[in-house]
DSSP file (Angstrom, degrees, kcal/mol; ACC not computed):
  #  RESIDUE AA STRUCTURE BP1 BP2  ACC     N-H-->O    O-->H-N    N-H-->O    O-->H-N    TCO  KAPPA ALPHA  PHI   PSI    X-CA   Y-CA   Z-CA
    1    1 A M              0   0    0      0, 0.0     2,-0.2     0, 0.0     5,-0.0   0.000 360.0 360.0 360.0 133.0  120.0  117.9  177.8
    2    2 A E    >>  -     0   0    0      1,-0.1     3,-1.5     4,-0.0     4,-0.6  -0.572 360.0-119.5 -86.1 151.3  120.6  121.1  179.4
    3    3 A V  G >4 S+     0   0    0      1,-0.3     3,-1.3     2,-0.2    -1,-0.1   0.840 113.7  58.2 -56.9 -35.6  117.9  123.5  180.4
    4    4 A A  G 34 S+     0   0    0      1,-0.3    -1,-0.3     0, 0.0     0, 0.0   0.774 105.3  50.7 -68.9 -23.5  119.3  126.2  178.1
    5    5 A E  G <4 S+     0   0    0     -3,-1.5    -1,-0.3     2,-0.1    -2,-0.2   0.507  92.4  99.5 -86.7  -9.0  118.9  123.8  175.2
    6    6 A M    <<  -     0   0    0     -3,-1.3     2,-0.1    -4,-0.6    -3,-0.0  -0.523  69.7-129.4 -85.1 145.4  115.2  123.0  176.0
    7    7 A T     >  -     0   0    0     -2,-0.2     4,-1.9     1,-0.1     5,-0.2  -0.462  24.7-110.3 -79.7 162.7  112.4  124.6  174.3
    8    8 A E  H  > S+     0   0    0      1,-0.2     4,-2.7     2,-0.2     5,-0.1   0.866 120.7  55.1 -56.1 -34.6  109.5  126.2  176.1
    9    9 A K  H  > S+     0   0    0      2,-0.2     4,-2.6     1,-0.2    -1,-0.2   0.907 108.2  49.6 -63.3 -46.6  107.2  123.4  174.8
   10   10 A E  H  > S+     0   0    0      2,-0.2     4,-2.1     1,-0.2    -1,-0.2   0.890 110.2  49.3 -66.7 -37.5  109.6  120.8  176.3
   11   11 A I  H  X S+     0   0    0     -4,-1.9     4,-2.0     2,-0.2    -2,-0.2   0.939 111.3  49.0 -64.9 -49.7  109.7  122.6  179.6
   12   12 A Q  H  X S+     0   0    0     -4,-2.7     4,-2.3     1,-0.2    -2,-0.2   0.910 109.0  54.3 -59.1 -42.9  105.9  122.8  179.8
   13   13 A S  H  X S+     0   0    0     -4,-2.6     4,-2.4     1,-0.2    -1,-0.2   0.901 109.3  46.2 -59.6 -40.4  105.7  119.2  178.9
   14   14 A I  H  X S+     0   0    0     -4,-2.1     4,-1.6     2,-0.2    -1,-0.2   0.844 111.5  52.1 -72.1 -30.1  108.0  118.2  181.8
   15   15 A K  H  X S+     0   0    0     -4,-2.0     4,-2.1     2,-0.2    -2,-0.2   0.944 112.7  45.8 -63.9 -48.4  106.1  120.4  184.2
   16   16 A M  H  X S+     0   0    0     -4,-2.3     4,-2.2     2,-0.2    -2,-0.2   0.887 111.1  51.1 -64.5 -42.3  102.8  118.8  183.2
   17   17 A S  H  X S+     0   0    0     -4,-2.4     4,-2.4     1,-0.2    -1,-0.2   0.898 109.2  52.2 -64.5 -39.8  104.2  115.2  183.4
   18   18 A T  H  X S+     0   0    0     -4,-1.6     4,-1.8     2,-0.2    -2,-0.2   0.915 109.7  49.3 -63.2 -43.8  105.5  116.0  186.9
   19   19 A L  H  X S+     0   0    0     -4,-2.1     4,-2.6     1,-0.2    -2,-0.2   0.876 110.6  50.9 -66.3 -36.1  102.0  117.2  188.0
   20   20 A Y  H  X S+     0   0    0     -4,-2.2     4,-2.7     1,-0.2    -1,-0.2   0.912 106.8  53.0 -65.5 -42.3  100.5  114.1  186.5
   21   21 A E  H  X S+     0   0    0     -4,-2.4     4,-2.1     1,-0.2    -1,-0.2   0.873 109.5  48.4 -60.7 -38.3  102.8  112.0  188.4
   22   22 A L  H  X S+     0   0    0     -4,-1.8     4,-2.6     2,-0.2     5,-0.2   0.882 109.0  55.3 -61.3 -46.4  101.8  113.8  191.7
   23   23 A R  H  X S+     0   0    0     -4,-2.6     4,-2.8     1,-0.2     5,-0.3   0.921 109.1  47.4 -58.8 -42.2   98.2  113.3  190.8
   24   24 A L  H  X S+     0   0    0     -4,-2.7     4,-3.1     1,-0.2     5,-0.3   0.905 109.1  51.5 -62.3 -42.6   98.7  109.6  190.4
   25   25 A I  H  X S+     0   0    0     -4,-2.1     4,-0.8     1,-0.2    -1,-0.2   0.917 114.1  43.7 -55.3 -47.8  100.5  109.3  193.5
   26   26 A F  H  < S+     0   0    0     -4,-2.6    -2,-0.2     1,-0.2    -1,-0.2   0.863 121.0  39.3 -70.3 -39.6   97.7  111.1  195.5
   27   27 A T  H  < S+     0   0    0     -4,-2.8    -2,-0.2    -5,-0.2    -3,-0.2   0.850 118.9  45.1 -85.1 -30.7   94.7  109.3  193.7
   28   28 A K  H  < S+     0   0    0     -4,-3.1    -1,-0.2    -5,-0.3    -2,-0.2   0.613  95.4  93.3 -92.2 -10.8   96.2  105.8  193.5
   29   29 A G  S  < S-     0   0    0     -4,-0.8    -3,-0.0    -5,-0.3    -4,-0.0  -0.338  79.9-123.9 -80.4 167.7   97.6  105.8  197.2
   30   30 A E  S    S+     0   0    0     -2,-0.0     2,-0.3     2,-0.0    -1,-0.1   0.644  86.4  87.6 -86.8 -11.5   95.6  104.3  200.0
   31   31 A K        -     0   0    0      1,-0.1    -2,-0.1    -5,-0.0     3,-0.1  -0.683  53.6-169.1 -90.3 142.4   95.7  107.5  202.1
   32   32 A K  S    S+     0   0    0     -2,-0.3     2,-0.4     1,-0.2    -1,-0.1   0.596  75.8  40.8-104.7 -18.9   93.1  110.2  201.6
   33   33 A E        -     0   0    0      0, 0.0     2,-0.3     0, 0.0    -1,-0.2  -0.991  66.8-167.7-136.6 143.2   94.9  112.8  203.6
   34   34 A Y        -     0   0    0     -2,-0.4     2,-0.1    -3,-0.1    -8,-0.0  -0.943  16.9-130.1-128.9 147.8   98.7  113.8  203.7
   35   35 A T     >  -     0   0    0     -2,-0.3     4,-2.0     1,-0.1     5,-0.1  -0.390  34.7-104.6 -77.8 172.1  100.7  116.0  206.1
   36   36 A T  H  > S+     0   0    0      1,-0.2     4,-2.5     2,-0.2     5,-0.2   0.858 121.8  54.1 -61.2 -38.1  103.0  118.6  204.8
   37   37 A E  H  > S+     0   0    0      2,-0.2     4,-2.4     1,-0.2    -1,-0.2   0.880 107.9  49.1 -66.0 -34.2  106.0  116.4  205.6
   38   38 A E  H  > S+     0   0    0      2,-0.2     4,-2.6     1,-0.2    -1,-0.2   0.917 111.6  49.2 -75.1 -39.9  104.6  113.5  203.6
   39   39 A I  H  X S+     0   0    0     -4,-2.0     4,-2.5     2,-0.2     5,-0.2   0.951 111.7  48.2 -61.0 -47.1  104.0  115.8  200.7
   40   40 A V  H  X S+     0   0    0     -4,-2.5     4,-3.6     2,-0.2     5,-0.3   0.949 110.6  52.5 -53.5 -52.7  107.5  117.2  200.8
   41   41 A E  H  X S+     0   0    0     -4,-2.4     4,-2.4     1,-0.2    -1,-0.2   0.923 108.6  50.1 -56.4 -46.6  108.9  113.7  201.1
   42   42 A L  H  X S+     0   0    0     -4,-2.6     4,-1.9     2,-0.2    -1,-0.2   0.871 111.2  48.9 -64.8 -34.8  107.0  112.6  198.0
   43   43 A L  H  X S+     0   0    0     -4,-2.5     4,-2.9     2,-0.2     5,-0.3   0.947 109.0  53.2 -66.1 -44.5  108.3  115.7  196.0
   44   44 A D  H  X S+     0   0    0     -4,-3.6     4,-2.7     1,-0.2     5,-0.2   0.934 107.7  51.3 -59.5 -41.7  111.8  114.9  197.1
   45   45 A K  H  X S+     0   0    0     -4,-2.4     4,-2.3    -5,-0.3    -1,-0.2   0.917 112.2  46.4 -54.2 -46.0  111.4  111.3  195.8
   46   46 A I  H  X S+     0   0    0     -4,-1.9     4,-2.4     2,-0.2    -2,-0.2   0.964 112.2  49.3 -66.8 -47.3  110.2  112.6  192.5
   47   47 A A  H  X S+     0   0    0     -4,-2.9     4,-1.7     1,-0.2    -2,-0.2   0.885 112.8  47.4 -55.1 -42.8  112.9  115.2  192.2
   48   48 A T  H  X S+     0   0    0     -4,-2.7     4,-1.1    -5,-0.3    -1,-0.2   0.903 110.3  52.4 -68.7 -34.9  115.6  112.7  193.0
   49   49 A A  H  X S+     0   0    0     -4,-2.3     4,-0.6    -5,-0.2     3,-0.4   0.915 109.7  49.7 -66.1 -41.0  114.3  110.1  190.6
   50   50 A K  H  < S+     0   0    0     -4,-2.4     3,-0.3     1,-0.2    -1,-0.2   0.793 107.5  53.4 -65.7 -30.3  114.3  112.7  187.8
   51   51 A E  H  < S+     0   0    0     -4,-1.7    -1,-0.2     1,-0.2    -2,-0.2   0.801 104.8  55.0 -67.0 -30.6  117.8  113.7  188.5
   52   52 A Q  H  <        0   0    0     -4,-1.1    -1,-0.2    -3,-0.4    -2,-0.2   0.616 360.0 360.0 -84.4 -12.1  119.0  110.1  188.2
   53   53 A K     <        0   0    0     -4,-0.6    -1,-0.2    -3,-0.3    -2,-0.1   0.523 360.0 360.0 -74.0 360.0  117.4  109.8  184.6
């Protein structure tokens, strides 16, 4: 589905699910503190995984 075809509700749902994924990564991980580089790496992994779907 192209972005132009998505409704505002669908876009908001995707944003919220991505934030929830991040929340799970941070709360379920063993680490309690992350560097900026580690956070960027996690964001890159999520973005790459979403592109492959």
